[in-house]
C-alpha positions in Angstrom: -27.8 -3.5 -19.2 -29.3 -2.5 -22.5 -30.9 -5.9 -22.9 -32.4 -5.9 -19.4 -33.4 -2.2 -19.9 -31.8 -0.9 -16.7 -28.5 0.0 -15.2 -26.2 2.7 -14.1 -22.6 3.2 -15.2 -20.3 5.5 -13.3 -17.1 6.3 -15.2 -14.0 7.9 -13.5 -12.7 10.9 -15.3 -10.8 13.8 -13.9 -10.9 17.6 -13.8 -7.8 17.1 -16.0 -10.1 16.2 -18.8 -11.4 19.8 -18.7 -8.2 21.8 -18.1 -4.6 21.9 -19.0 -2.5 20.8 -16.0 0.3 23.2 -15.3 3.2 23.3 -14.8 3.3 19.5 -14.8 2.3 18.8 -18.4 0.3 15.6 -18.7 -1.2 15.6 -22.1 -1.7 11.9 -22.5 -3.5 11.7 -19.1 -5.7 14.7 -19.9 -6.6 13.4 -23.3 -7.6 10.1 -21.9 -9.8 11.7 -19.2 -11.4 14.0 -21.8 -12.1 10.8 -23.8 -13.8 9.3 -20.7 -16.0 12.4 -20.4 -17.0 12.3 -24.0 -17.7 8.5 -24.0 -19.9 9.1 -20.9 -22.0 11.7 -22.7 -22.2 9.7 -25.9 -23.2 6.5 -24.2 -25.7 8.4 -22.1 -27.4 9.7 -25.2 -27.3 6.4 -26.9 -28.5 4.2 -24.0 -31.0 6.5 -22.2 -33.9 5.2 -24.3 -33.0 1.7 -23.1 -33.1 2.6 -19.4 -29.3 2.8 -18.9 -27.8 5.8 -17.2 -24.2 6.7 -17.8 -22.4 9.4 -15.7 -18.9 10.2 -14.6 -17.1 11.7 -11.7 -14.2 14.1 -12.3 -12.1 14.4 -9.2 -9.6 17.1 -8.6 -6.3 16.8 -6.8 -6.8 14.0 -4.3 -4.5 12.5 -1.6 -3.8 8.8 -2.4 -1.1 6.4 -1.6 0.7 7.2 -4.9 0.1 10.9 -5.2 2.9 13.4 -4.8 0.4 16.0 -3.5 2.4 16.9 -0.4 5.5 17.9 -2.4 6.1 21.7 -1.7 6.9 22.4 -5.3 3.3 21.7 -6.3 1.6 23.5 -3.4 0.9 26.7 -5.4 -0.8 24.8 -8.2 -2.5 22.0 -6.2 -3.5 23.8 -3.0 -3.2 27.6 -3.3 -5.2 27.8 -6.6 -8.1 25.6 -5.2 -10.8 27.9 -3.7 -11.2 25.5 -0.8 -7.4 25.7 -0.2 -6.9 22.0 0.1 -6.9 18.7 -1.7 -9.6 16.0 -1.5 -9.5 12.8 0.6 -10.6 9.7 -1.3 -13.5 9.4 1.2 -14.9 12.6 -0.2 -15.0 11.2 -3.7 -16.6 7.9 -3.1 -20.1 9.1 -2.0 -20.5 10.9 -5.3 -20.0 7.7 -7.2 -22.4 6.0 -4.9 -25.0 8.7 -5.6 -24.7 8.3 -9.3 -25.0 4.5 -9.1 -28.0 4.6 -6.8 -31.7 5.1 -7.2 -31.2 8.6 -5.7 -30.1 9.8 -9.2 -32.6 8.0 -11.5 -33.1 11.1 -13.6 -29.4 11.9 -14.0 -27.6 10.8 -17.1 -24.7 12.2 -19.2 -23.3 14.3 -16.3 -19.7 14.8 -15.4 -19.7 15.5 -11.7 -16.7 17.7 -10.9 -15.4 17.2 -7.4 -12.4 19.6 -7.3 -12.9 22.0 -4.4 -13.7 24.7 -7.0 -10.4 24.4 -8.9 -12.1 24.6 -12.3 -14.1 27.7 -11.4 -11.2 29.8 -12.7 
């Protein structure tokens, strides 16, 4: 991308790269996602002069095939503390990645787009 002087990279981070998950402590996961966020910003600064944009999405709690999101013991933390009072569906995350990869965002670089229903607002 640098050699051809164009491109768009969309990394996948997580809101967990910005917060401390509680009460389910996941330090290794959070640290890896914070690293993705910092790598995104660092590469964006380094590669912007070469026409390469680097951004990331940071989803919040999302219903997937492997998530334990419907477990009642997590409801208080994963639903009740989300201002929108629900978790995301994967179909709500994908359009943001598409936006960041498309020509619609040609002046966007170094951004971490948080898609968490407002969870990180407080």
